[in-house]
C-alpha positions as CSV (number, residue, x, y, z in Angstrom):
1,M,181.0,48.6,-141.4
2,T,179.2,49.1,-144.7
3,Y,178.4,45.4,-144.8
4,R,177.1,45.4,-141.2
5,T,174.8,48.3,-141.7
6,T,173.5,46.9,-145.0
7,L,172.9,43.6,-143.3
8,R,171.1,45.2,-140.5
9,S,168.8,47.0,-142.9
10,A,168.2,43.7,-144.8
11,V,167.3,41.9,-141.6
12,C,164.9,44.7,-140.7
13,L,163.3,44.5,-144.1
14,A,163.1,40.7,-143.9
15,A,161.4,41.0,-140.6
16,L,158.8,43.2,-142.1
17,V,158.0,41.3,-145.3
18,T,158.2,37.6,-144.1
19,G,155.8,36.2,-142.1
20,S,150.6,28.3,-139.3
21,A,147.8,29.7,-138.3
22,A,146.6,30.0,-134.7
23,F,143.0,29.8,-133.6
24,A,142.4,33.4,-132.6
25,D,141.5,36.7,-134.1
26,V,143.9,39.5,-135.2
27,S,143.1,42.7,-136.9
28,A,144.8,44.5,-139.8
29,Q,145.8,47.4,-137.5
30,Q,147.2,45.0,-134.9
31,V,149.5,43.3,-137.5
32,W,150.7,46.7,-138.7
33,D,151.3,47.8,-135.2
34,D,153.4,44.7,-134.6
35,W,155.4,45.5,-137.7
36,K,156.2,48.9,-136.4
37,T,157.2,47.4,-133.0
38,E,159.5,45.0,-134.6
39,F,161.1,47.5,-136.8
40,S,161.9,49.7,-133.8
41,L,164.2,47.0,-132.5
42,Y,166.6,47.4,-135.4
43,G,167.7,50.9,-134.7
44,G,166.5,52.7,-137.8
45,D,163.9,55.3,-138.6
46,M,160.6,54.8,-140.4
47,T,158.2,57.3,-141.8
48,V,154.8,56.6,-143.4
49,G,153.0,58.8,-145.9
50,S,149.5,57.6,-145.0
51,E,147.5,54.9,-143.2
52,E,143.9,54.5,-144.5
53,M,141.2,51.9,-143.6
54,S,139.1,51.1,-146.6
55,G,136.5,48.5,-145.7
56,D,138.3,45.5,-144.3
57,T,141.7,46.6,-145.6
58,L,144.3,48.8,-144.1
59,I,146.4,50.5,-146.8
60,V,149.7,51.9,-145.8
61,R,151.5,54.1,-148.4
62,D,154.9,55.6,-148.9
63,I,156.9,53.7,-146.2
64,A,160.5,55.0,-145.9
65,I,162.9,53.0,-143.8
66,T,166.4,54.5,-143.1
67,A,169.4,53.4,-141.2
68,S,172.9,54.8,-140.9
69,D,176.3,54.7,-139.2
70,D,179.6,56.5,-139.7
71,D,180.3,54.8,-143.0
72,V,177.0,54.3,-144.9
73,S,173.4,55.2,-144.9
74,T,170.6,53.0,-146.3
75,R,167.1,53.9,-147.4
76,V,164.2,51.6,-148.4
77,D,161.1,53.0,-150.0
78,I,158.0,50.8,-150.2
79,P,155.2,52.4,-152.1
80,E,152.3,50.4,-150.6
81,V,151.4,47.6,-148.2
82,R,147.8,46.3,-147.8
83,F,146.6,44.4,-144.7
84,A,143.3,42.7,-145.6
85,E,141.1,41.1,-142.9
86,Q,139.8,37.7,-144.1
87,G,136.8,37.3,-141.9
88,D,138.2,34.2,-140.2
89,G,140.5,36.1,-137.7
90,S,143.4,36.1,-140.1
91,V,145.0,38.9,-142.2
92,S,146.3,38.6,-145.8
93,I,149.2,40.9,-146.7
94,T,150.2,42.2,-150.1
95,M,152.7,44.8,-151.0
96,S,154.3,46.5,-154.0
97,E,155.9,44.0,-156.3
98,S,159.1,46.0,-156.3
99,Y,160.9,48.7,-154.3
100,P,164.3,50.3,-154.2
101,V,167.1,50.1,-151.6
102,V,169.7,52.8,-151.8
103,A,173.0,52.7,-149.9
104,T,175.1,55.9,-149.8
105,A,178.7,55.8,-148.5
106,Q,180.3,58.7,-146.8
107,D,182.8,59.0,-149.7
108,G,179.8,59.6,-152.0
109,A,179.5,56.2,-153.6
110,V,175.9,55.2,-154.2
111,I,174.5,51.7,-154.8
112,T,170.9,51.3,-155.8
113,L,169.2,47.9,-155.6
114,L,165.7,46.8,-156.7
115,V,163.9,44.2,-154.5
116,S,161.1,42.4,-156.3
117,Q,158.8,39.4,-155.7
118,S,156.3,37.5,-157.7
119,G,153.3,35.4,-156.6
120,M,153.8,36.3,-152.9
121,E,151.1,35.1,-150.5
122,L,151.6,36.3,-146.9
123,N,149.0,35.5,-144.2
124,V,149.1,36.1,-140.5
125,S,146.9,34.8,-137.7
126,G,147.0,34.5,-133.9
127,T,146.9,37.3,-131.3
128,P,148.7,40.6,-131.1
129,E,151.2,39.0,-128.6
130,A,151.7,35.9,-130.7
131,L,151.5,36.3,-134.5
132,D,152.1,33.4,-136.9
133,Y,152.9,34.0,-140.5
134,T,152.9,31.7,-143.5
135,L,154.7,32.7,-146.7
136,N,154.7,31.4,-150.2
137,A,156.2,33.1,-153.3
138,D,157.1,32.1,-156.8
139,S,160.2,34.3,-156.6
140,F,162.0,36.9,-154.5
141,G,165.0,38.7,-156.0
142,V,167.5,41.5,-155.5
143,A,168.9,43.2,-158.5
144,L,171.6,45.8,-158.9
145,Q,170.1,48.9,-160.5
146,D,173.0,51.4,-160.4
147,V,176.4,52.0,-159.0
148,V,178.1,55.4,-159.0
149,D,181.5,55.8,-157.4
150,N,183.5,59.1,-157.8
151,G,181.6,59.9,-161.0
152,T,182.2,56.5,-162.5
153,S,179.2,54.3,-163.3
154,V,179.2,50.6,-163.4
155,T,177.2,49.2,-166.3
156,G,175.6,45.7,-166.7
157,E,173.4,43.6,-164.5
158,A,173.7,41.6,-161.2
159,Q,170.9,39.8,-159.5
160,V,170.1,37.1,-157.0
161,V,166.7,35.4,-157.3
162,A,165.2,32.8,-154.9
163,N,162.7,30.5,-156.5
164,N,159.6,28.8,-155.0
165,L,159.8,30.0,-151.4
166,S,157.7,28.7,-148.6
167,G,157.9,28.8,-144.8
168,T,156.7,30.2,-141.5
169,Y,157.6,33.2,-139.4
170,A,156.4,33.8,-135.8
171,T,156.7,36.7,-133.3
172,R,156.1,36.5,-129.6
173,S,156.0,39.6,-127.4
174,G,156.5,39.8,-123.6
175,D,159.4,41.0,-121.5
176,M,161.6,40.0,-124.5
177,R,160.8,39.9,-128.2
178,N,161.2,36.5,-129.9
179,M,161.2,35.9,-133.6
180,T,161.5,32.5,-135.3
181,Y,161.5,31.4,-138.9
182,D,161.7,28.3,-140.9
183,M,162.1,28.8,-144.7
184,Q,162.6,26.5,-147.7
185,V,163.8,27.7,-151.1
186,E,163.8,25.4,-154.1
187,S,166.8,27.1,-155.7
188,M,168.7,30.4,-155.9
189,D,170.0,31.8,-159.2
190,I,173.0,34.1,-159.3
191,L,173.8,36.3,-162.3
192,V,176.5,39.0,-162.6
193,D,177.6,40.6,-165.9
194,L,179.2,44.0,-165.0
195,Q,181.6,46.4,-166.7
196,P,183.1,48.4,-163.8
197,G,184.3,51.2,-166.1
198,T,187.6,51.5,-164.2
199,G,189.7,50.3,-167.1
200,P,189.5,49.3,-170.8
201,G,188.1,45.8,-171.3
202,E,187.5,45.1,-167.6
203,Y,184.5,42.9,-166.8
204,V,183.1,40.6,-164.1
205,T,180.8,37.7,-165.1
206,V,179.4,35.2,-162.7
207,G,176.6,32.6,-163.0
208,G,175.5,30.2,-160.4
209,K,172.8,28.1,-158.8
210,I,172.3,27.0,-155.2
211,S,169.7,24.2,-154.8
212,G,167.7,22.8,-152.0
213,I,168.0,25.6,-149.4
214,A,166.5,25.4,-145.9
215,M,167.0,28.2,-143.3
216,Q,166.0,28.4,-139.7
217,A,166.5,31.0,-137.0
218,D,165.5,31.7,-133.4
219,I,166.2,35.3,-132.3
220,T,165.4,36.9,-128.9
221,L,165.9,40.6,-128.3
222,P,165.3,42.9,-125.4
223,R,162.3,45.2,-126.2
224,D,164.6,48.2,-125.8
225,A,167.4,46.7,-127.9
226,D,169.8,49.2,-129.4
227,M,171.3,47.7,-132.6
228,A,173.8,50.5,-132.9
229,N,175.4,49.1,-129.7
230,A,175.0,45.4,-130.5
231,E,177.6,44.3,-127.9
232,N,175.1,45.2,-125.1
233,I,172.2,43.1,-126.5
234,I,173.6,39.7,-125.4
235,A,174.5,41.1,-122.0
236,S,170.8,42.2,-121.7
237,G,169.5,38.7,-122.4
238,G,169.4,38.6,-126.2
239,A,170.3,35.4,-128.0
240,M,170.5,34.3,-131.7
241,A,170.6,30.8,-133.1
242,G,170.2,29.6,-136.6
243,G,171.7,28.2,-139.8
244,Y,171.0,26.6,-143.1
245,T,171.5,23.5,-145.2
246,I,171.9,23.2,-149.0
247,D,171.8,20.3,-151.4
248,S,174.4,21.6,-153.9
249,S,175.9,24.7,-155.4
250,E,177.6,25.5,-158.7
251,V,179.3,28.7,-159.9
252,V,181.2,29.7,-163.0
253,F,183.1,32.9,-163.4
254,D,185.2,35.0,-165.8
255,I,186.9,38.1,-164.6
256,N,189.2,40.6,-166.3
257,S,190.8,43.2,-164.0
258,E,193.8,45.4,-164.5
259,G,195.0,43.3,-167.4
260,D,194.7,40.0,-165.6
261,Q,192.0,37.6,-166.8
262,A,190.8,34.6,-164.8
263,S,188.0,32.1,-165.4
264,G,186.9,28.9,-163.7
265,S,184.2,27.1,-161.8
266,F,183.3,26.0,-158.3
267,R,181.1,23.1,-157.3
268,G,180.0,22.0,-153.9
269,G,177.8,19.2,-152.6
270,A,175.7,19.1,-149.5
271,G,176.5,21.8,-147.0
272,S,175.4,23.1,-143.7
273,L,176.1,25.9,-141.2
274,T,174.8,26.5,-137.7
275,G,175.6,29.3,-135.3
276,Q,174.6,30.4,-131.9
277,I,175.4,33.4,-129.7
278,S,174.0,33.9,-126.2
279,G,175.0,34.7,-122.7
280,Q,176.1,31.1,-122.3
281,T,177.6,30.0,-125.6
282,I,179.1,31.0,-128.9
283,S,179.2,28.3,-131.6
284,Y,180.0,28.1,-135.3
285,I,179.8,24.7,-137.1
286,A,180.1,24.5,-140.9
287,N,180.5,21.5,-143.2
288,T,180.6,21.1,-147.0
289,Q,181.0,17.9,-149.0
290,D,182.5,17.3,-152.5
291,I,184.2,20.6,-153.2
292,A,185.9,21.2,-156.6
293,L,187.5,24.4,-157.8
294,T,189.1,25.0,-161.2
295,V,190.8,28.3,-162.2
296,A,192.6,29.3,-165.3
297,S,194.5,32.6,-165.2
298,S,196.6,34.6,-167.6
299,S,199.0,35.2,-164.7
300,A,199.5,31.4,-164.0
301,P,201.4,29.1,-166.3
302,F,198.9,26.2,-165.8
303,P,195.3,25.6,-164.7
304,I,194.7,25.2,-161.0
305,D,192.5,22.3,-159.8
306,V,191.7,21.8,-156.2
307,S,189.2,19.3,-154.7
308,L,188.1,18.3,-151.2
309,A,185.9,15.4,-150.2
310,E,185.0,17.3,-147.0
311,Y,185.6,20.6,-145.4
312,G,184.5,21.3,-141.8
313,V,185.0,23.8,-139.0
314,T,183.7,23.4,-135.4
315,F,184.0,26.0,-132.7
316,E,181.9,26.1,-129.5
317,I,182.9,27.7,-126.3
318,P,181.1,28.8,-123.1
319,T,180.9,32.5,-122.6
320,G,179.0,33.2,-119.3
321,V,180.1,32.9,-115.7
322,A,179.1,29.5,-114.4
323,E,179.3,27.6,-111.1
324,T,180.2,24.3,-112.8
325,P,182.4,23.5,-115.8
326,Q,180.9,23.9,-119.2
327,A,181.6,21.9,-122.4
328,F,183.7,23.3,-125.3
329,R,184.9,21.8,-128.5
330,M,186.8,22.9,-131.6
331,G,188.1,21.2,-134.7
332,I,188.9,21.2,-138.4
333,D,188.3,18.7,-141.1
334,L,190.1,18.7,-144.5
335,V,189.5,15.4,-146.1
336,D,191.2,14.1,-149.3
337,L,192.6,17.5,-150.4
338,A,193.9,17.0,-154.0
339,V,195.7,19.5,-156.2
340,S,196.6,19.5,-159.9
341,D,199.9,18.1,-161.2
342,G,200.9,21.7,-162.1
343,I,201.0,22.7,-158.5
344,W,202.8,19.5,-157.5
345,S,205.4,20.1,-160.2
346,L,206.2,23.4,-158.7
347,L,206.8,21.8,-155.3
348,D,208.3,18.5,-156.5
349,P,209.5,18.7,-160.1
350,S,211.3,15.3,-159.8
351,N,208.1,13.5,-158.7
352,V,209.8,12.3,-155.5
353,L,206.8,12.6,-153.1
354,P,203.7,10.5,-153.3
355,R,200.9,12.6,-154.6
356,D,198.0,11.0,-152.7
357,P,195.3,13.3,-151.4
358,A,196.1,14.9,-148.1
359,T,193.9,14.8,-145.0
360,V,194.0,17.0,-141.8
361,Q,191.5,16.2,-139.1
362,I,192.0,17.6,-135.6
363,G,189.4,17.7,-132.8
364,L,189.5,18.9,-129.2
365,A,186.8,18.8,-126.6
366,G,186.7,19.4,-122.9
367,L,185.3,21.3,-119.9
368,A,186.1,24.8,-118.7
369,R,184.5,27.3,-116.3
370,P,184.5,30.9,-117.5
371,L,185.4,33.4,-114.8
372,F,184.0,36.4,-116.7
373,D,181.0,37.1,-118.8
374,M,183.0,37.3,-122.1
375,L,180.2,39.2,-123.9
376,D,179.7,41.9,-121.3
377,P,181.5,45.1,-122.3
378,A,181.7,46.1,-118.6
379,Q,183.9,43.1,-117.9
380,E,186.2,43.4,-120.9
381,D,189.0,45.2,-119.2
382,A,189.2,42.8,-116.2
383,M,189.1,39.8,-118.5
384,M,191.9,41.1,-120.7
385,A,194.0,41.8,-117.6
386,S,193.5,38.3,-116.3
387,D,196.2,35.6,-117.0
388,M,193.4,32.9,-117.2
389,P,189.9,34.1,-118.0
390,F,188.6,30.6,-117.4
391,E,189.3,27.5,-115.3
392,L,190.4,24.6,-117.6
393,N,189.1,21.4,-116.1
394,E,189.4,18.7,-118.8
395,I,190.6,18.5,-122.4
396,S,190.6,15.5,-124.8
397,L,192.2,15.0,-128.2
398,T,189.1,13.5,-129.8
399,R,190.6,13.2,-133.3
400,L,194.1,13.4,-134.8
401,N,194.4,12.1,-138.3
402,I,197.0,13.6,-140.7
403,A,198.0,12.1,-144.0
404,L,200.5,14.0,-146.1
405,A,203.1,13.1,-148.7
406,G,203.1,9.4,-147.7
407,A,203.3,10.0,-143.9
408,T,200.4,9.6,-141.5
409,V,199.9,10.7,-137.9
410,T,197.1,9.5,-135.6
411,G,196.5,9.9,-131.9
412,E,194.2,10.3,-129.0
413,G,194.5,11.3,-125.3
414,A,193.0,13.2,-122.4
415,F,194.0,15.3,-119.4
416,V,192.3,16.6,-116.3
417,F,193.5,19.8,-114.5
418,D,193.9,20.6,-110.9
419,N,193.1,24.3,-110.5
420,D,194.3,24.3,-106.9
421,D,197.8,23.9,-108.2
422,L,198.8,26.9,-110.4
423,E,202.6,26.6,-109.6
424,S,203.8,23.3,-110.9
425,F,203.0,24.2,-114.6
426,A,202.5,28.0,-114.1
427,P,200.4,29.8,-115.3
428,M,198.4,26.7,-116.2
429,P,196.8,24.4,-113.7
430,R,198.6,21.1,-113.1
431,P,197.6,18.5,-115.7
432,E,197.2,14.7,-115.3
433,G,196.7,12.2,-118.1
434,E,198.3,11.0,-121.3
435,V,198.3,11.3,-125.0
436,S,199.5,8.7,-127.5
437,V,200.6,9.5,-131.1
438,R,201.5,7.0,-133.9
439,I,203.5,8.0,-136.9
440,N,203.9,6.0,-140.1
441,G,206.3,6.8,-143.0
442,L,208.1,9.7,-141.3
443,N,211.6,8.4,-142.1
444,A,210.7,8.0,-145.8
445,L,209.3,11.5,-145.8
446,L,212.5,12.9,-144.3
447,D,214.6,11.0,-146.9
448,N,212.4,12.4,-149.7
449,L,213.0,15.9,-148.4
450,V,216.7,15.3,-148.6
451,T,216.4,13.8,-152.1
452,M,214.5,16.9,-153.2
453,G,217.2,19.2,-151.8
454,L,214.8,21.0,-149.5
455,V,216.8,20.0,-146.4
456,P,220.6,19.2,-146.3
457,A,221.4,15.6,-145.2
458,E,223.5,16.8,-142.2
459,Q,220.5,18.8,-140.8
460,M,218.4,15.6,-140.5
461,M,220.6,14.2,-137.7
462,A,218.9,16.4,-135.0
463,P,215.3,15.4,-135.8
464,R,216.2,11.7,-136.1
465,M,217.9,11.9,-132.7
466,M,214.8,13.6,-131.2
467,M,212.6,10.8,-132.6
468,G,214.9,8.2,-131.0
469,M,214.5,10.0,-127.6
470,F,210.8,10.5,-127.6
471,A,209.4,7.7,-129.8
472,R,209.8,3.9,-130.0
473,S,209.7,1.8,-133.1
474,T,206.7,-0.5,-133.5
475,G,207.5,-1.7,-137.1
476,N,209.0,-0.8,-140.4
477,D,209.1,3.0,-140.4
478,Q,206.4,3.0,-137.7
479,L,206.8,5.0,-134.5
480,E,204.8,5.5,-131.4
481,T,205.1,7.9,-128.5
482,K,203.1,8.2,-125.3
483,L,203.4,11.4,-123.3
484,E,202.1,11.1,-119.7
485,V,201.8,13.6,-116.8
486,T,201.4,11.9,-113.4
487,A,199.5,13.1,-110.3
488,D,202.8,14.2,-108.7
489,G,203.8,16.4,-111.7
490,Q,206.2,14.0,-113.4
491,V,206.3,14.1,-117.2
492,L,207.1,10.7,-118.9
493,A,207.8,10.0,-122.5
494,N,207.3,6.2,-123.2
495,G,207.8,5.6,-119.6
496,Q,211.0,7.6,-119.3
497,R,211.0,10.6,-117.0
498,I,211.8,13.9,-118.8
499,R,210.6,16.2,-116.0
């Protein structure tokens, strides 16, 4: 809850301070009015000390922005913002180079941050209903100023600084409020050097850099959006889509807590994340290349090294009631996972198993028709009471690639479903189709597990008999099985009927 409220305040603040020119006129007052309209969407309160027009410049002083929920309240105080009309129909915006953000938890803990920027150039043009911002800045940072928790103060410093920012931000007003942005950041520096004060000698030190950041977003909100009840926003036509890409990231750390000390490093290559939530779709797609993690800890007898050539997650499902089937997909990619010999020695001290990198790649895709609006709170009870909140029409195994300890599993297949027959395979609709799976090196893996003493030899008889029933040999320690469901409901394994 604390994180959500802080994030909501940060989004509101970003909406106010970020901002390709359009060929129309806009005044300083109109830009400031648009800021106030946009802020009202985020469910907080804003007070202003004064608004004064001096020549062609509107000066707004002592802006206080507050937001709260049951767990935390947040306050942002901006001393001054100036909106200067440029004489060409555009407005240049400058603001205080730094301002505080104070978060106070219900238990009395207080965190004070300082937001600062250097060399910021913010210009806006267009019309009151369609404003286009351009932003350039040498740096934009957030630094920890103070933490007080139950009378204990945290000393040290912590800051995140984005360097050489540029981008655009646009607002469009109508029946809905639309905001889009496209930002580039050359690099982001992370520095943490804290002494929590909770125990003798405790500390947290972190240093890192993220390079080549690009961020995009497209947000549509109802004009009467209530961020305190965010679950109603999507049901009212709201939608959010966006993501980021990075070129690389590096982090080193050293932490001492409660007598345990750990240090290490993390490195990642190119990465990306995209997400979407709307009345029709929820999606989350993330991917990172060339991951390496090293940790040395006083509580571990050896250093821990883990590396991955690729990590990825895919999740996309339809959410709104539809007359026709809608696409869905999900999957995971763990490619060439390698761990240090120390970890292997714990699992396999006799070096019986091959220590090749492991891979797990599984992908599913298909078509389904939601029977409920899954993001409408009013339909939640009916959806939870339903055996099947959607009609499953098609599903395909788009990828199956597992390599572990010398054995490999690959496969593919697809099924279609008859939703008029909910009895043959109740409560599922009747499937029709087939899936094929190929397994190499399984017998050798089972033998190795016996050699290691993990499984008694007599207990291997049952799984070997099962393999003989459902799989056929295609070579030396190579097996293949094909599972088929026919149109009349028969289930066949390698042509033999089992149902």
